[in-house]
All heavy atoms as an XYZ file, in Angstrom:
1009
protein
N     130.291     92.487     45.335
C     130.407     93.458     46.416
C     129.076     93.571     47.136
O     128.022     93.575     46.524
C     130.839     94.805     45.845
C     130.860     95.906     46.854
S     131.875     97.258     46.336
C     132.936     97.370     47.730
N     129.134     93.717     48.434
C     127.947     93.831     49.270
C     127.439     95.269     49.262
O     128.234     96.215     49.250
C     128.263     93.353     50.711
C     127.002     93.271     51.558
C     129.294     94.244     51.345
C     127.212     92.601     52.904
N     126.116     95.420     49.253
C     125.542     96.768     49.288
C     125.574     97.295     50.729
O     125.711     96.530     51.683
C     124.093     96.746     48.785
O     123.248     96.123     49.728
N     125.427     98.603     50.856
C     125.414     99.227     52.171
C     124.265     98.667     53.009
O     124.439     98.365     54.193
C     125.297    100.748     52.049
C     125.218    101.526     53.369
C     126.453    101.267     54.233
C     125.055    103.007     53.101
N     123.097     98.510     52.404
C     121.944     97.965     53.127
C     122.232     96.553     53.641
O     121.900     96.230     54.787
C     120.703     97.965     52.229
C     119.515     97.320     52.867
N     118.835     97.884     53.926
C     118.898     96.142     52.608
C     117.856     97.088     54.294
N     117.866     96.017     53.514
N     122.837     95.722     52.832
C     123.170     94.354     53.252
C     124.191     94.366     54.389
O     124.087     93.585     55.342
C     123.706     93.551     52.072
C     122.669     93.253     51.013
C     123.270     92.701     49.730
O     124.439     93.016     49.417
O     122.555     91.957     49.034
N     125.177     95.258     54.284
C     126.185     95.379     55.335
C     125.557     95.842     56.651
O     125.836     95.291     57.717
C     127.285     96.342     54.896
C     128.454     96.528     55.853
C     129.222     95.208     56.025
C     129.392     97.609     55.344
N     124.678     96.841     56.571
C     124.004     97.335     57.767
C     123.108     96.261     58.382
O     123.051     96.112     59.605
C     123.185     98.584     57.441
C     124.037     99.794     57.157
C     123.227    100.966     56.625
O     122.187    100.792     55.988
N     123.715    102.173     56.887
N     122.423     95.496     57.560
C     121.569     94.412     58.054
C     122.392     93.332     58.738
O     122.016     92.832     59.806
C     120.757     93.796     56.914
O     119.839     94.723     56.417
N     123.517     92.971     58.148
C     124.390     91.960     58.746
C     124.949     92.455     60.075
O     125.012     91.699     61.049
C     125.530     91.612     57.789
N     125.315     93.725     60.134
C     125.832     94.293     61.381
C     124.743     94.288     62.456
O     124.983     93.902     63.595
C     126.355     95.713     61.140
C     126.979     96.336     62.348
C     128.205     95.910     62.819
C     126.329     97.360     63.028
C     128.789     96.487     63.949
C     126.894     97.943     64.150
C     128.121     97.502     64.610
N     123.541     94.696     62.085
C     122.425     94.705     63.022
C     122.136     93.297     63.549
O     121.919     93.109     64.743
C     121.179     95.274     62.337
O     120.064     95.195     63.174
N     122.149     92.323     62.689
C     121.926     90.935     63.109
C     123.016     90.481     64.069
O     122.743     89.801     65.055
C     121.883     90.004     61.902
C     120.643     90.149     61.066
C     120.720     89.307     59.803
O     121.797     88.876     59.388
N     119.581     89.091     59.181
N     124.249     90.852     63.782
C     125.364     90.427     64.644
C     125.257     91.061     66.028
O     125.650     90.452     67.019
C     126.705     90.751     64.004
O     126.939     92.141     63.988
N     124.712     92.274     66.123
C     124.536     92.914     67.425
C     123.540     92.143     68.283
O     123.616     92.163     69.503
C     124.058     94.361     67.268
C     125.060     95.350     66.708
C     124.422     96.721     66.590
C     126.321     95.418     67.553
N     122.606     91.469     67.635
C     121.586     90.698     68.361
C     121.948     89.217     68.419
O     121.095     88.380     68.647
C     120.229     90.906     67.715
C     119.759     92.343     67.889
C     118.425     92.615     67.236
N     118.622     92.738     65.798
C     117.841     92.149     64.897
N     116.832     91.417     65.241
N     118.079     92.314     63.613
N     123.228     88.913     68.215
C     123.755     87.542     68.298
C     123.101     86.601     67.305
O     122.967     85.415     67.562
C     123.604     86.983     69.724
O     124.277     87.803     70.632
N     122.697     87.125     66.172
C     122.128     86.292     65.127
C     123.205     86.001     64.096
O     124.172     86.752     63.949
C     120.940     86.981     64.466
C     119.792     87.226     65.418
C     118.649     87.986     64.765
O     118.794     88.557     63.709
N     117.514     87.984     65.423
N     123.031     84.924     63.386
C     124.008     84.555     62.371
C     124.084     85.629     61.289
O     123.074     86.100     60.785
C     123.636     83.221     61.714
C     123.802     82.045     62.660
O     124.625     82.153     63.583
O     123.112     81.034     62.466
N     125.281     86.003     60.980
C     125.530     86.926     59.872
C     126.961     86.684     59.412
O     127.745     86.025     60.083
C     125.345     88.386     60.301
O     126.444     88.826     61.057
N     127.285     87.213     58.286
C     128.637     87.059     57.765
C     129.453     88.333     57.929
O     130.398     88.573     57.191
C     128.579     86.654     56.289
C     127.902     87.718     55.439
O     127.256     88.622     55.965
N     128.033     87.602     54.137
N     129.106     89.133     58.917
C     129.755     90.432     59.108
C     131.249     90.301     59.380
O     132.029     91.167     58.993
C     129.044     91.242     60.227
C     129.489     92.713     60.204
C     129.298     90.645     61.590
C     128.976     93.486     59.044
N     131.657     89.212     60.025
C     133.066     89.051     60.374
C     133.972     89.080     59.146
O     135.120     89.521     59.219
C     133.287     87.751     61.155
C     132.728     87.763     62.558
C     131.242     87.434     62.611
O     130.669     87.041     61.573
O     130.652     87.597     63.685
N     133.449     88.631     58.013
C     134.276     88.613     56.806
C     134.548     90.017     56.270
O     135.425     90.198     55.431
C     133.614     87.756     55.729
O     132.355     88.295     55.367
N     133.832     91.015     56.748
C     134.022     92.387     56.296
C     134.787     93.246     57.299
O     134.990     94.429     57.081
C     132.662     93.039     56.005
C     131.930     92.334     54.900
C     130.928     91.419     55.187
C     132.264     92.551     53.574
C     130.270     90.747     54.182
C     131.622     91.883     52.557
C     130.622     90.976     52.868
O     129.979     90.302     51.863
N     135.214     92.651     58.393
C     135.916     93.396     59.437
C     137.401     93.116     59.355
O     137.823     91.966     59.309
C     135.377     93.003     60.832
C     133.904     93.372     60.929
C     136.182     93.678     61.935
C     133.245     92.890     62.189
N     138.173     94.165     59.349
C     139.625     94.028     59.325
C     140.101     93.801     60.759
O     139.787     94.575     61.662
C     140.287     95.300     58.746
C     141.796     95.198     58.811
C     139.814     95.544     57.324
N     140.819     92.718     60.954
C     141.326     92.401     62.292
C     142.789     92.841     62.373
O     143.548     92.690     61.425
C     141.215     90.905     62.556
N     143.150     93.413     63.499
C     144.564     93.704     63.766
C     144.862     93.265     65.196
O     145.101     92.110     65.433
C     144.923     95.166     63.477
C     144.016     96.165     64.185
O     143.259     95.772     65.079
O     144.087     97.355     63.848
N     144.761     94.159     66.157
C     144.996     93.767     67.554
C     143.853     92.919     68.099
O     144.055     92.097     68.980
C     145.188     94.994     68.445
C     146.373     95.836     68.051
N     147.648     95.366     68.087
C     146.445     97.111     67.605
C     148.474     96.311     67.681
N     147.765     97.387     67.387
N     142.658     93.148     67.584
C     141.482     92.397     67.999
C     140.954     91.596     66.817
O     140.971     92.073     65.682
C     140.369     93.342     68.483
C     140.728     94.136     69.695
C     141.090     95.472     69.589
C     140.707     93.556     70.957
C     141.414     96.218     70.704
C     141.034     94.288     72.080
C     141.393     95.620     71.960
N     140.432     90.425     67.112
C     139.832     89.615     66.051
C     138.490     90.233     65.658
O     137.935     91.071     66.378
C     139.612     88.180     66.535
O     138.590     88.152     67.515
N     137.961     89.805     64.536
C     136.656     90.289     64.097
C     135.592     89.961     65.145
O     134.731     90.790     65.455
C     136.298     89.677     62.749
N     135.654     88.762     65.710
C     134.691     88.377     66.750
C     134.809     89.280     67.973
O     133.793     89.673     68.558
C     134.896     86.919     67.175
C     134.434     85.932     66.127
O     133.563     86.290     65.306
O     134.937     84.792     66.142
N     136.031     89.594     68.381
C     136.231     90.479     69.537
C     135.669     91.873     69.263
O     135.051     92.485     70.139
C     137.714     90.596     69.892
C     138.278     89.322     70.493
O     137.484     88.487     70.981
O     139.520     89.168     70.474
N     135.871     92.362     68.069
C     135.363     93.692     67.715
C     133.837     93.718     67.740
O     133.243     94.649     68.285
C     135.870     94.117     66.342
C     137.333     94.477     66.340
C     137.798     94.806     64.917
N     139.208     95.062     64.908
C     139.748     96.269     65.007
N     138.992     97.328     65.128
N     141.054     96.415     64.983
N     133.209     92.701     67.179
C     131.741     92.629     67.201
C     131.245     92.522     68.637
O     130.235     93.133     69.001
C     131.235     91.450     66.346
C     131.408     91.776     64.858
C     129.772     91.125     66.633
C     130.607     92.977     64.393
N     131.939     91.755     69.468
C     131.518     91.606     70.858
C     131.564     92.936     71.601
O     130.703     93.224     72.434
C     132.375     90.557     71.578
C     131.849     90.172     72.943
C     130.438     89.598     72.889
O     130.136     88.743     72.064
N     129.565     90.069     73.758
N     132.524     93.772     71.294
C     132.600     95.105     71.904
C     131.364     95.920     71.524
O     130.712     96.528     72.378
C     133.903     95.826     71.483
C     135.100     95.147     72.128
C     133.832     97.314     71.854
C     136.438     95.579     71.570
N     131.014     95.917     70.248
C     129.817     96.629     69.801
C     128.556     96.028     70.424
O     127.655     96.735     70.846
C     129.695     96.598     68.274
C     130.566     97.600     67.586
C     131.713     97.208     66.919
C     130.238     98.955     67.592
C     132.520     98.126     66.271
C     131.039     99.894     66.945
C     132.179     99.464     66.283
O     132.968    100.389     65.646
N     128.491     94.699     70.475
C     127.326     94.012     71.033
C     127.138     94.378     72.506
O     126.029     94.690     72.937
C     127.484     92.501     70.872
C     126.271     91.698     71.274
C     126.483     90.206     71.017
N     126.638     89.950     69.600
C     127.654     89.261     69.054
N     128.596     88.741     69.830
N     127.716     89.071     67.761
N     128.218     94.346     73.264
C     128.134     94.703     74.687
C     127.664     96.141     74.861
O     126.839     96.429     75.728
C     129.482     94.503     75.371
C     129.859     93.047     75.514
O     129.033     92.150     75.359
N     131.123     92.796     75.789
N     128.196     97.046     74.069
C     127.807     98.449     74.151
C     126.339     98.636     73.775
O     125.608     99.391     74.417
C     128.704     99.307     73.258
C     128.465    100.778     73.467
O     128.416    101.260     74.587
N     128.286    101.495     72.370
N     125.895     97.926     72.756
C     124.508     97.978     72.294
C     123.561     97.540     73.416
O     122.622     98.256     73.776
C     124.376     97.062     71.069
C     122.998     96.899     70.510
C     122.369     97.936     69.847
C     122.348     95.684     70.610
C     121.101     97.776     69.307
C     121.084     95.505     70.073
C     120.460     96.556     69.422
N     123.821     96.399     74.004
C     122.969     95.866     75.074
C     123.051     96.755     76.312
O     122.033     97.096     76.912
C     123.335     94.401     75.401
C     122.606     93.917     76.640
C     123.035     93.492     74.214
N     124.250     97.155     76.697
C     124.433     97.983     77.895
C     123.725     99.325     77.748
O     123.020     99.763     78.665
C     125.928     98.182     78.163
C     126.217     98.998     79.389
C     126.118     98.432     80.658
C     126.581    100.326     79.280
C     126.376     99.179     81.790
C     126.840    101.091     80.408
C     126.740    100.511     81.668
N     123.899     99.981     76.619
C     123.299    101.308     76.418
C     121.775    101.250     76.450
O     121.125    102.083     77.090
C     123.756    101.901     75.084
O     125.138    102.088     75.092
N     121.197    100.274     75.763
C     119.741    100.168     75.751
C     119.205     99.695     77.098
O     118.100    100.074     77.500
C     119.281     99.257     74.612
C     119.501     99.850     73.218
C     119.176     98.831     72.146
C     118.694    101.123     73.023
N     119.981     98.901     77.809
C     119.576     98.494     79.163
C     119.530     99.706     80.089
O     118.646     99.800     80.957
C     120.539     97.442     79.721
O     120.444     96.251     78.980
N     120.448    100.636     79.917
C     120.432    101.866     80.707
C     119.182    102.695     80.419
O     118.620    103.308     81.328
C     121.681    102.699     80.435
C     122.913    102.204     81.127
C     124.087    103.149     80.956
O     124.162    103.877     79.935
O     124.949    103.156     81.850
N     118.748    102.707     79.169
C     117.510    103.402     78.816
C     116.337    102.775     79.566
O     115.501    103.471     80.144
C     117.267    103.364     77.284
C     115.873    103.863     76.936
C     118.326    104.166     76.546
N     116.290    101.445     79.577
C     115.203    100.744     80.268
C     115.263    100.976     81.773
O     114.228    101.134     82.421
C     115.250     99.252     79.942
C     114.975     98.908     78.475
C     115.219     97.429     78.213
C     113.566     99.309     78.072
N     116.467    101.009     82.340
C     116.620    101.301     83.768
C     116.055    102.681     84.106
O     115.405    102.859     85.144
C     118.092    101.268     84.178
C     118.669     99.896     84.327
C     120.141     99.945     84.724
O     120.535    100.871     85.475
O     120.878     99.065     84.289
N     116.310    103.643     83.254
C     115.815    105.000     83.496
C     114.293    105.059     83.416
O     113.662    105.829     84.144
C     116.432    105.969     82.486
N     113.705    104.231     82.577
C     112.244    104.210     82.409
C     111.539    103.392     83.485
O     110.369    103.650     83.780
C     111.875    103.632     81.048
S     112.385    104.625     79.645
N     112.224    102.413     84.054
C     111.591    101.453     84.967
C     112.358    101.287     86.283
O     112.725    100.167     86.652
C     111.462    100.092     84.274
C     110.525    100.091     83.102
C     110.988    100.321     81.812
C     109.162     99.868     83.280
C     110.125    100.333     80.734
C     108.288     99.870     82.215
C     108.776    100.107     80.937
O     107.911    100.111     79.867
N     112.575    102.355     87.047
C     113.318    102.209     88.305
C     112.567    101.380     89.353
O     113.189    100.652     90.132
C     113.522    103.654     88.767
C     112.427    104.425     88.103
C     112.196    103.741     86.790
N     111.259    101.472     89.392
C     110.481    100.695     90.364
C     110.552     99.208     90.024
O     110.726     98.367     90.908
C     109.018    101.184     90.409
C     108.984    102.620     90.930
C     108.148    100.263     91.262
C     107.643    103.309     90.767
N     110.444     98.899     88.749
C     110.551     97.504     88.308
C     111.897     96.930     88.703
O     111.977     95.805     89.204
C     110.351     97.406     86.782
O     109.046     97.894     86.465
C     110.508     95.989     86.297
N     112.943     97.711     88.530
C     114.267     97.224     88.904
C     114.353     96.976     90.410
O     114.955     95.998     90.843
C     115.369     98.186     88.465
C     116.752     97.591     88.640
S     117.989     98.388     87.661
C     118.821     99.322     88.901
N     113.750     97.824     91.194
C     113.744     97.602     92.649
C     112.960     96.346     93.008
O     113.334     95.620     93.929
C     113.157     98.811     93.368
C     114.065    100.010     93.361
C     113.436    101.212     94.066
O     112.262    101.211     94.417
N     114.231    102.246     94.270
N     111.878     96.083     92.299
C     111.049     94.911     92.594
C     111.769     93.598     92.303
O     111.688     92.657     93.095
C     109.752     94.944     91.779
C     108.651     95.863     92.269
C     107.511     95.884     91.269
C     108.164     95.408     93.633
N     112.448     93.531     91.168
C     113.040     92.252     90.750
C     114.527     92.152     91.059
O     115.095     91.066     90.984
C     112.794     91.978     89.248
C     111.310     91.894     88.950
C     113.477     93.013     88.365
N     115.175     93.251     91.353
C     116.612     93.250     91.603
C     117.393     93.482     90.316
O     116.897     93.258     89.212
N     118.614     93.942     90.497
C     119.434     94.342     89.349
C     119.748     93.178     88.407
O     119.660     93.319     87.190
C     120.739     94.982     89.837
C     121.553     95.561     88.701
C     122.776     96.329     89.181
O     122.912     96.602     90.377
O     123.607     96.641     88.321
N     120.104     92.028     88.958
C     120.474     90.884     88.116
C     119.300     90.425     87.254
O     119.449     90.200     86.052
C     120.975     89.740     88.986
C     121.517     88.577     88.191
C     122.100     87.493     89.081
O     122.475     87.764     90.239
O     122.173     86.346     88.596
N     118.136     90.296     87.855
C     116.949     89.883     87.105
C     116.583     90.949     86.071
O     116.250     90.633     84.925
C     115.781     89.623     88.051
S     114.280     89.059     87.234
N     116.647     92.214     86.469
C     116.318     93.300     85.549
C     117.255     93.275     84.335
O     116.798     93.436     83.203
C     116.393     94.655     86.249
C     115.864     95.773     85.398
C     114.537     96.116     85.458
C     116.706     96.462     84.537
C     114.028     97.145     84.659
C     116.220     97.481     83.739
C     114.875     97.828     83.793
N     118.545     93.079     84.574
C     119.496     93.034     83.468
C     119.181     91.883     82.513
O     119.315     92.015     81.293
C     120.929     92.931     83.986
C     121.418     94.186     84.686
C     121.283     95.437     83.833
O     121.509     95.423     82.638
N     120.879     96.525     84.459
N     118.757     90.765     83.054
C     118.371     89.630     82.218
C     117.127     89.955     81.388
O     117.063     89.645     80.189
C     118.113     88.408     83.108
O     117.677     87.320     82.338
N     116.157     90.598     82.004
C     114.949     91.005     81.286
C     115.294     92.026     80.204
O     114.790     91.944     79.075
C     113.934     91.618     82.267
C     113.356     90.640     83.245
S     112.305     91.312     84.597
C     112.066     93.023     84.282
N     116.151     92.969     80.547
C     116.545     94.008     79.596
C     117.282     93.399     78.409
O     117.014     93.755     77.254
C     117.408     95.056     80.292
N     118.194     92.473     78.672
C     118.932     91.840     77.583
C     117.978     91.090     76.652
O     118.101     91.169     75.429
C     119.999     90.894     78.130
C     120.857     90.290     77.036
C     121.991     89.468     77.590
C     122.844     88.935     76.444
N     123.968     88.139     76.940
N     117.025     90.387     77.236
C     116.020     89.692     76.421
C     115.291     90.691     75.516
O     115.108     90.451     74.328
C     115.023     88.959     77.331
C     113.821     88.457     76.608
N     113.840     87.285     75.880
C     112.576     88.963     76.485
C     112.645     87.092     75.335
N     111.867     88.105     75.699
N     114.885     91.803     76.097
C     114.147     92.813     75.331
C     115.019     93.404     74.211
O     114.565     93.538     73.080
C     113.648     93.917     76.259
C     112.816     94.936     75.570
N     111.568     94.672     75.053
C     113.064     96.244     75.296
C     111.076     95.757     74.490
N     111.969     96.727     74.626
N     116.240     93.743     74.539
C     117.137     94.347     73.550
C     117.399     93.392     72.390
O     117.353     93.790     71.219
C     118.465     94.781     74.206
C     119.505     95.170     73.169
C     118.224     95.915     75.193
N     117.648     92.130     72.693
C     117.973     91.150     71.652
C     116.758     90.829     70.785
O     116.860     90.739     69.554
C     118.532     89.850     72.282
C     119.831     90.133     73.037
C     118.721     88.753     71.240
C     120.973     90.658     72.205
N     115.601     90.684     71.403
C     114.410     90.249     70.666
C     113.548     91.388     70.149
O     112.719     91.184     69.259
C     113.573     89.313     71.536
C     114.291     88.046     71.860
N     114.481     87.030     70.944
C     114.914     87.638     72.988
C     115.169     86.057     71.498
N     115.451     86.409     72.749
N     113.728     92.575     70.697
C     112.926     93.735     70.287
C     113.830     94.961     70.182
O     113.714     95.898     70.990
C     111.800     93.976     71.302
C     110.941     92.786     71.522
N     109.959     92.397     70.644
C     110.938     91.858     72.511
C     109.378     91.292     71.091
N     109.970     90.946     72.213
N     114.738     94.970     69.224
C     115.656     96.105     69.099
C     114.907     97.371     68.672
O     113.787     97.284     68.144
C     116.626     95.649     68.008
C     115.827     94.695     67.183
C     114.913     93.999     68.151
N     115.508     98.510     68.899
C     114.851     99.750     68.476
C     114.707     99.789     66.958
O     115.522     99.218     66.228
C     115.797    100.847     68.970
C     117.072    100.182     69.304
C     116.800     98.739     69.513
N     113.670    100.438     66.510
C     113.428    100.542     65.071
C     113.771    101.919     64.525
O     113.707    102.141     63.331
C     111.961    100.214     64.752
O     111.118    101.080     65.520
C     111.640     98.764     65.088
N     114.123    102.835     65.428
C     114.548    104.179     65.014
C     115.795    104.561     65.811
O     116.158    103.880     66.770
C     113.451    105.237     65.272
O     113.305    105.413     66.683
C     112.123    104.838     64.657
N     116.384    105.659     65.458
C     117.544    106.155     66.179
C     117.189    106.885     67.461
O     118.049    107.191     68.278
N     115.905    107.161     67.685
C     115.440    107.869     68.869
C     115.032    106.841     69.920
O     114.061    106.108     69.742
C     114.253    108.756     68.492
C     113.729    109.556     69.658
O     114.205    109.425     70.787
N     112.740    110.392     69.394
N     115.734    106.794     71.040
C     115.453    105.792     72.070
C     114.536    106.314     73.175
O     114.289    105.606     74.144
C     116.753    105.229     72.695
C     117.575    104.497     71.665
C     117.550    106.321     73.379
N     113.998    107.510     73.021
C     113.170    108.079     74.087
C     111.903    107.269     74.349
O     111.391    107.280     75.466
C     112.811    109.536     73.784
O     112.050    109.620     72.605
N     111.399    106.555     73.372
C     110.219    105.714     73.559
C     110.558    104.231     73.517
O     109.658    103.399     73.389
C     109.168    106.024     72.488
C     108.527    107.386     72.686
O     108.452    107.826     73.844
O     108.112    107.997     71.694
N     111.829    103.890     73.655
C     112.236    102.489     73.515
C     111.616    101.576     74.559
O     111.318    100.432     74.279
C     113.766    102.357     73.534
C     114.205    100.922     73.382
C     113.898    100.216     72.242
C     114.887    100.270     74.399
C     114.266     98.892     72.105
C     115.265     98.954     74.270
C     114.950     98.273     73.112
O     115.305     96.961     72.975
N     111.348    102.041     75.734
C     110.816    101.192     76.790
C     109.342    100.867     76.676
O     108.803    100.109     77.483
N     108.668    101.405     75.679
C     107.229    101.254     75.574
C     106.774     99.794     75.532
O     105.788     99.447     76.144
C     106.703    101.988     74.347
C     105.202    102.003     74.267
C     104.696    102.950     73.204
O     105.460    103.493     72.415
N     103.406    103.171     73.188
N     107.448     98.914     74.863
C     107.029     97.523     74.754
C     107.709     96.586     75.726
O     107.613     95.366     75.592
N     108.392     97.126     76.721
C     109.164     96.295     77.651
C     108.268     95.330     78.428
O     108.598     94.168     78.618
C     109.970     97.190     78.582
C     111.009     96.489     79.406
C     111.702     95.388     78.935
C     111.313     96.957     80.677
C     112.678     94.758     79.709
C     112.285     96.346     81.453
C     112.955     95.236     80.969
N     107.116     95.789     78.882
C     106.211     94.917     79.650
C     105.759     93.727     78.809
O     105.712     92.588     79.301
C     105.004     95.701     80.149
N     105.452     93.969     77.554
C     105.030     92.877     76.673
C     106.172     91.895     76.454
O     105.965     90.684     76.389
C     104.529     93.422     75.334
C     103.164     94.082     75.419
C     103.181     95.426     76.150
O     104.229     96.103     76.187
O     102.124     95.785     76.706
N     107.368     92.410     76.346
C     108.545     91.554     76.184
C     108.759     90.685     77.423
O     109.011     89.480     77.319
C     109.774     92.425     75.919
O     110.920     91.653     75.746
N     108.634     91.283     78.596
C     108.816     90.539     79.842
C     107.703     89.509     80.016
O     107.924     88.437     80.575
C     108.890     91.509     81.050
C     108.869     90.759     82.370
C     110.146     92.371     80.945
N     106.524     89.787     79.488
C     105.416     88.829     79.615
C     105.723     87.521     78.892
O     105.078     86.503     79.151
C     104.109     89.439     79.098
O     104.126     89.560     77.694
N     106.707     87.511     78.014
C     107.144     86.289     77.328
C     107.989     85.394     78.233
O     108.245     84.246     77.903
C     107.967     86.646     76.080
C     107.228     87.477     75.059
C     108.142     88.067     73.991
O     109.384     87.873     74.060
O     107.610     88.742     73.090
N     108.421     85.917     79.357
C     109.325     85.201     80.265
C     108.526     84.570     81.402
O     108.328     85.172     82.458
C     110.391     86.163     80.801
C     111.209     86.896     79.738
C     112.093     87.956     80.373
C     112.022     85.920     78.917
N     108.059     83.359     81.190
C     107.195     82.677     82.160
C     107.834     82.525     83.533
O     107.143     82.622     84.552
C     106.785     81.297     81.630
C     105.872     81.386     80.419
O     105.210     82.431     80.249
O     105.824     80.414     79.650
N     109.137     82.282     83.574
C     109.789     82.106     84.874
C     109.677     83.359     85.736
O     109.557     83.283     86.956
C     111.249     81.684     84.709
C     112.060     82.696     83.914
O     111.549     83.386     83.024
N     113.339     82.779     84.197
N     109.677     84.520     85.124
C     109.566     85.778     85.867
C     108.109     86.101     86.180
O     107.773     86.452     87.308
C     110.252     86.925     85.101
C     111.758     86.652     85.033
C     109.965     88.275     85.758
C     112.529     87.575     84.153
N     107.244     85.952     85.201
C     105.832     86.284     85.436
C     105.171     85.312     86.406
O     104.241     85.693     87.117
C     105.038     86.338     84.120
O     105.151     85.085     83.443
C     105.545     87.460     83.232
N     105.643     84.074     86.463
C     105.113     83.131     87.458
C     105.571     83.502     88.867
O     104.830     83.359     89.829
C     105.523     81.697     87.137
C     104.809     81.157     85.909
O     103.759     81.651     85.522
N     105.384     80.140     85.286
N     106.797     83.970     88.987
C     107.343     84.339     90.295
C     106.775     85.670     90.794
O     106.582     85.855     91.998
C     108.866     84.416     90.224
N     106.521     86.597     89.869
C     106.010     87.926     90.232
C     104.814     88.220     89.316
O     104.934     88.949     88.335
C     107.094     89.016     90.075
C     106.637     90.341     90.659
C     108.408     88.580     90.689
N     103.647     87.647     89.610
C     102.514     87.739     88.690
C     101.981     89.154     88.454
O     101.375     89.417     87.420
C     101.437     86.858     89.345
C     101.886     86.595     90.721
C     103.356     86.829     90.783
N     102.231     90.070     89.362
C     101.749     91.445     89.216
C     102.747     92.342     88.475
O     102.469     93.521     88.228
C     101.447     92.044     90.597
C     102.620     91.953     91.549
C     103.618     92.915     91.564
C     102.742     90.862     92.416
C     104.693     92.825     92.418
C     103.821     90.768     93.278
C     104.787     91.739     93.272
O     105.862     91.633     94.109
N     103.896     91.811     88.101
C     104.968     92.630     87.531
C     104.554     93.346     86.254
O     104.849     94.527     86.083
C     106.216     91.772     87.277
C     107.428     92.522     86.737
C     107.904     93.568     87.747
C     108.547     91.561     86.406
N     103.867     92.674     85.363
C     103.484     93.283     84.086
C     102.574     94.486     84.318
O     102.734     95.531     83.685
C     102.811     92.238     83.161
C     103.736     91.038     82.928
C     102.387     92.874     81.844
C     105.109     91.377     82.401
N     101.634     94.354     85.252
C     100.755     95.480     85.569
C     101.540     96.655     86.147
O     101.295     97.810     85.800
C      99.667     95.048     86.558
C      98.670     94.082     85.938
O      98.475     94.137     84.704
O      98.100     93.274     86.690
N     102.491     96.363     87.022
C     103.331     97.418     87.604
C     104.136     98.106     86.494
O     104.233     99.338     86.469
C     104.271     96.849     88.693
C     105.314     97.879     89.108
C     103.477     96.375     89.890
N     104.673     97.318     85.580
C     105.477     97.883     84.492
C     104.633     98.778     83.586
O     105.079     99.865     83.188
C     106.131     96.772     83.675
C     107.183     96.001     84.433
S     107.857     94.636     83.463
C     108.916     95.561     82.329
N     103.446     98.350     83.268
C     102.564     99.174     82.423
C     102.199    100.478     83.134
O     102.196    101.544     82.518
C     101.315     98.387     82.051
C     101.598     97.299     81.038
C     100.355     96.540     80.653
N     100.705     95.522     79.668
C     100.170     94.316     79.624
N      99.236     93.965     80.492
N     100.552     93.460     78.696
N     101.888    100.379     84.412
C     101.573    101.574     85.195
C     102.781    102.502     85.284
O     102.653    103.725     85.128
C     101.102    101.172     86.592
C     100.716    102.303     87.535
C      99.552    103.104     86.964
C     100.365    101.745     88.900
N     103.943    101.927     85.508
C     105.162    102.738     85.598
C     105.428    103.466     84.281
O     105.771    104.647     84.272
C     106.339    101.841     85.976
C     107.619    102.587     86.236
C     108.702    101.710     86.822
O     108.667    100.471     86.669
O     109.610    102.290     87.440
N     105.267    102.783     83.170
C     105.470    103.414     81.860
C     104.487    104.563     81.658
O     104.872    105.659     81.265
C     105.339    102.391     80.738
C     105.459    103.020     79.398
C     104.453    103.375     78.550
C     106.667    103.435     78.744
N     104.952    103.963     77.420
C     106.310    104.011     77.517
C     108.021    103.364     79.095
C     107.255    104.509     76.624
C     108.959    103.863     78.192
C     108.575    104.428     76.982
N     103.220    104.299     81.938
C     102.202    105.337     81.751
C     102.426    106.530     82.666
O     102.259    107.678     82.254
C     100.804    104.753     81.977
C     100.313    103.787     80.912
C      98.993    103.165     81.338
C     100.179    104.496     79.571
N     102.806    106.265     83.912
C     102.991    107.376     84.854
C     104.175    108.246     84.472
O     104.100    109.468     84.561
C     103.126    106.862     86.283
O     104.330    106.146     86.445
N     105.269    107.660     84.043
C     106.436    108.478     83.691
C     106.250    109.191     82.363
O     106.705    110.317     82.203
C     107.731    107.629     83.631
O     107.572    106.598     82.665
C     108.068    107.064     84.977
N     105.547    108.582     81.434
C     105.405    109.216     80.133
C     104.213    110.169     80.072
O     104.187    111.065     79.242
C     105.393    108.176     79.030
C     106.769    107.692     78.760
N     107.437    106.850     79.618
C     107.642    107.981     77.776
C     108.644    106.631     79.153
N     108.800    107.301     78.045
N     103.263    110.003     80.944
C     102.162    110.977     81.031
C     102.679    112.275     81.633
O     102.313    113.350     81.200
C     101.020    110.424     81.874
O     100.458    109.305     81.258
N     103.553    112.158     82.627
C     104.160    113.338     83.256
C     105.051    114.070     82.257
O     105.013    115.279     82.138
C     104.959    112.946     84.527
C     104.001    112.478     85.610
C     105.809    114.103     85.008
C     104.681    111.827     86.795
N     105.842    113.292     81.508
C     106.749    113.912     80.538
C     106.000    114.573     79.387
O     106.510    115.485     78.759
C     107.726    112.868     79.993
C     108.700    112.401     81.043
O     108.958    113.109     82.000
N     109.228    111.208     80.864
N     104.799    114.097     79.103
C     104.016    114.673     78.008
C     103.435    116.034     78.362
O     103.058    116.807     77.507
C     102.884    113.710     77.610
N     103.346    116.317     79.670
C     102.778    117.601     80.104
C     103.714    118.695     79.855
O     104.375    119.321     79.630
C     102.411    117.553     81.598
C     101.346    116.542     81.952
C     101.163    116.533     83.479
C     100.026    116.910     81.299
């Protein structure tokens, strides 16, 4: 029998499109196990992308919605939240985007704008 920790780890990995054996623990009826995981995965990425949109509205205007969604998905998949509190989730977004050479080459000032945007919104909220 699988422990709760192992089950939670497998579920977390599956949300980030990593190999896991979570499907073997999901009961399928109207939806297959893969379809059920995909629903959770989409919700996971969409919800955290909305958090990033709220933190970085200027960045989204600079790069456009499609590019922003791609950057957000990269961040969510490669840098998932480590706590249940998402209020500070956007803090490492600029560093995550700096890994994307195609974007940083096209918009070389973007990382600086993102860092400034993060500091300006969170300095105001701290007051």
